C-alpha positions in Angstrom: 19.7 -26.3 0.8 21.0 -24.6 -2.3 19.5 -25.4 -5.7 20.1 -24.8 -9.4 23.9 -25.4 -9.6 24.7 -23.0 -6.9 27.7 -23.6 -4.5 28.8 -22.9 -1.2 31.8 -20.5 -0.2 34.0 -21.5 2.4 32.7 -18.9 4.8 29.1 -19.6 4.1 29.7 -23.4 4.3 31.5 -23.0 7.8 28.5 -20.6 9.0 25.7 -23.0 7.8 27.7 -25.7 9.6 28.0 -23.8 12.9 24.5 -23.3 12.7 23.3 -26.9 11.9 25.7 -28.0 14.8 24.2 -25.7 17.0 20.6 -26.8 16.4 21.5 -30.6 16.7 23.3 -29.6 20.4 20.3 -27.5 21.4 23.0 -24.8 21.9 22.0 -22.2 18.8 19.3 -20.2 20.9 21.5 -19.8 23.9 24.4 -18.7 21.8 22.5 -16.1 19.9 20.6 -14.5 23.0 24.2 -14.3 24.7 25.9 -12.3 22.1 23.4 -9.7 21.3 21.6 -7.5 23.7 18.0 -6.9 23.2 17.3 -3.5 21.7 14.3 -1.7 22.9 12.9 0.8 20.0 11.8 4.3 21.1 8.0 4.8 21.3 7.8 8.4 20.3 4.3 10.3 20.4 5.0 11.6 16.7 5.7 8.3 15.3 2.8 6.7 16.9 0.7 9.4 15.2 2.2 9.5 12.1 1.4 5.6 11.9 -2.3 6.0 13.0 -2.9 8.5 10.2 -1.0 6.5 7.4 -3.3 3.3 8.3 -6.8 5.2 8.5 -8.8 5.0 5.7 -8.7 7.2 2.9 -11.9 9.8 2.6 -14.5 8.8 0.7 -14.8 10.4 -2.8 -18.2 11.3 -4.3 -20.0 9.5 -7.0 -19.8 11.3 -10.0 -22.9 10.1 -11.5 -24.2 8.6 -14.6 -22.2 10.0 -18.0 -24.5 9.8 -21.2 -22.8 9.0 -24.2 -23.5 7.3 -27.3 -21.7 4.6 -29.7 -21.5 5.8 -33.4 -23.8 3.7 -35.7 -22.1 4.6 -38.7 -20.0 1.6 -39.1 -20.5 -1.9 -40.9 -22.7 -4.4 -38.8 -20.2 -6.9 -39.2 -17.6 -5.1 -37.1 -17.0 -5.2 -33.5 -18.5 -1.8 -32.8 -21.3 -2.3 -35.3 -22.2 -5.5 -33.3 -22.4 -3.6 -30.2 -24.2 -0.6 -31.8 -27.0 -2.8 -32.9 -27.0 -4.5 -29.3 -27.8 -1.3 -27.6 -30.4 0.0 -30.2 -33.8 -1.1 -29.3 
C-alpha cells in the first residue's frame, strides 16, 4: 500500500490491520455505522439561494468589435516581423 520507501508507524499499522480484518470478516460497515450517528445538514433557504446564484452562468459580455491596426513594414524582410508584414501586404 505504501510505496517509495515509506514506512508504517505503530498506530497506523494497527489501524490498517483493524480495517483489513473488518473487511475480511464483513464487520467493518456495521462497526462504522454503529459508532457514528448520521448527521443531517440544515437546509436553509439562504444557503440554497447562494448556491443557485453561484452556479448560474455569468452575464454575457458584449463584443468589442474589430480593432484596426497595422504591422510596421520598416524592418528587414529576413526577420519574423518582416515575414509577417510581407504576408499581409497584398
